[in-house]
Each structure stands twice: as C-alpha cells, then as structure tokens.
N, C-alpha and C positions, 0 to 999 in steps of 0.2 A: 432301328429305323424310326425316323421321326413320323409322328402321326400326320396324316394329310390335312387335318383341320386344327392343328396346334396354333396357338397364338402367334408364334414365330412365323409359321407358314402363311397365315392369313396376312400378317403385316408385310412380309416379303412379297406376297402376291399383289397386295395393294400398291406397294412401292414400284414393282415392275409394271403394273398397269399404268401408273403415272409416267414411268420412263417410256413406255410404248407411246402413250399420248404425246409426250413432249418430243420424242424423236420423229413422230409423224407430223406434228403441228409446226415445229420450228425448223427442222432440217428437211426442207422441201424445195422443189423447183416447180413452179406453177406453169401449166400450159393449157390450151383451150379446153380440152376434154377432162382434165383432172390435174393431178400433181404427182411428181416423182418424189419419194421420201425415204427416210432411213428407218421407218417403223418396222419393216420386216426383220431387220437385224435385231431389233429389240424383242420382237416376237420369238425369234429363234433362241436368243439368249434366255429369255424367260422360260421357254419350254425345256431347254437343256437343264436348267437349274431347279425348276419348280415341278416338272413332270406334266402329265397330260391335263390335269384339272387346273393347275396354276397357269399352264400354257394357254389353255382355252380362255380362262378369265382375263388374264393380263393381255393376251393377244387380241382376243375378240372385242372386249369392252374398251380397252385402251384405244384401239384403232377406230372403232365405231364412234366413240366420243370425239375423236379428232375429226372424223368426217362431219359430225354435227357442228362442231365449233368452226370448221372451215367453210361451211355452207354447202356441203355435199350430202345433205340429208337423205337424198334419194338412194345413196349408196350405203348408208349406215346399217340397215338390217342385213344386207348382203355381206357387208364387211364383217359384221359381228360373227356370222356363220363361217365365212371364208377364212378370216384370220384366226378365229377360234379353232377351226379344224386344222389349220396349218400348225398351230401350237400343239394340238393333240398328236398329229402325225409325227412331227419332229421329235416330240418327247418319247413316243413309243419306239420309233426306229432307233433313236439315240440310246435309249435304255437297253434295247435288245443288243445293239452292237457293242455297247460297253460291257454287258454281261458276257459276250463272246470273247472280249479282250483278255479275260482271265485265262482262257485255254488256247488262244490263238494270237500270236504276236502280230499278225496282219491287221488286227483291229486296234492296235495301239497308235498313238499319235493323233493326227488330224482326221484320219479316215472316218471314224464314227460321226463326228459332227459335220463333216463335209457331206457325207452321204445323206444323213438325216436332213440337213439344210437344203440340199438339192431337191429332195422329194417335197419338202415344205414349200420351196419356191415354185416348183412346178404345180403344186396344188393351188397356190395363190394365182398364178398366171391362168391356169385353166378355169378356176372359179370365176375370175373376173371376165374372162372371155365368154363363158356361157351366160353369165349375168347380163353382159352388154349385148350379146347376140340375141338372146331369147326372152329375157325377162324385162329389162329396162325399156325396150321399145313400147311395151304396153302402157307405160307411164309417161314416157318422154320421147317424142319423135326423133330427137337428135341422136338417139342410140340405135343400134342395129348392126348390120353387117359391116358397114364402113367404119363405124366407131370401134367395134370389137377388134377388127384387124389393125386399125390405127394404134390401138392400145397394146398390141402384142409386144412390139419392140421396147417401149418404155417399161412395161411390166417385166419383161425378161431381163432388161438391164437392172431394174430395181432388185429383182431376185438374185441376180449374179453378184451384185455389190453386197447384198445382205449375206449371202453365203460366205463371202470372203471376210467381211467385217465380223460377223458372228463367230465364225470359226476361229479367228484370231483371238477374240475376246474370251470365248469359252475355254480355249486352251491356255490362255494367260492367267485365268482366275482358277485357282485350285478349288475344286468342288467342295472339299471338306470345310472350307471357310465360309461357305454361304449358309 
C-alpha cells in the first residue's frame, strides 16, 4: 500500500485540488443566492481515488478557494468544512464497500461509488442547509429560513448530477492506474 504522504500522493492531491477548483469555478450556473456547479463530482472522484485525507484536502480547499475567487467569501470557511467532510465521508464509505466486494458480489459494479456518493451529496445538502439557516444570518441578513429552503432544490440537483458523473468516472478509470 502506498504511503499517505508519499510524493506521488501529495502531487495527486494537489492536482485534484486544482481539478475541484476548476470544476467549481468554470462549470457553473450563477443564480441570485449562489451558483450550481460541478465541483461536487470532482470532490467525490478525489475521495474515491485519494482516500479520506486527500478527499478532505482536495474537496475542502479546492471548493473554498473557488468560493473566494468567485466572490462568495462568506461561504469559504463553511465550504472548507462541508466539502472536506464530504470527501472524508465518501472515501470511508467507498473504501468499506470496496472491501466488502471481495466477499460479496452485491458490492461489485456501481453500488459502492453510488452509495458513497449519495451519502456525500446528502452531507453537502444538509451542511449548506444548516449553514444558511442558522449560521449565515448572523453575518448577512439575506440568509436564513427562506434562503436555506430556496437552496434545497439547487443543492439536491447539484448532488444528484455529481453522483451520476462521479460514479461514471470512478468506474471508468481503473483504480490501479491512479
């Protein structure tokens, strides 16, 4: 097994951090309260291939840097935590289900990455819901109950698309070549 802090692992984590940033920054649809983006798919892919530490670093920092670059700095610290934890959760669940695949054929195919991705997407949706409902109103009056509920559908859609895209990419790239 490769060391968690090998040069190769650090370089791949930095590369995936950049991919998360780029997917968030460039593949987006802007709307009044925020933006819908493809960054979650990159977070999930990072977590599946890099594990929990790489998933946290690439997902959290890549997404938070995109928030800063896009002018959503109020979200950046929360994004760092939410997307970082999304990366950790996806990596841990995926690793556990892949380990089970050796003894149980039900875990072969798309099931491990789809299940792990769904949990990650739900964490993202819930994390932003709580942030917009309880925390952001302290700093900006436009957030609160209405904003949190208005963001549910776009965040659920973003999560659903991320699950599909990431699952296809993770299954298409053999893990041994990464």
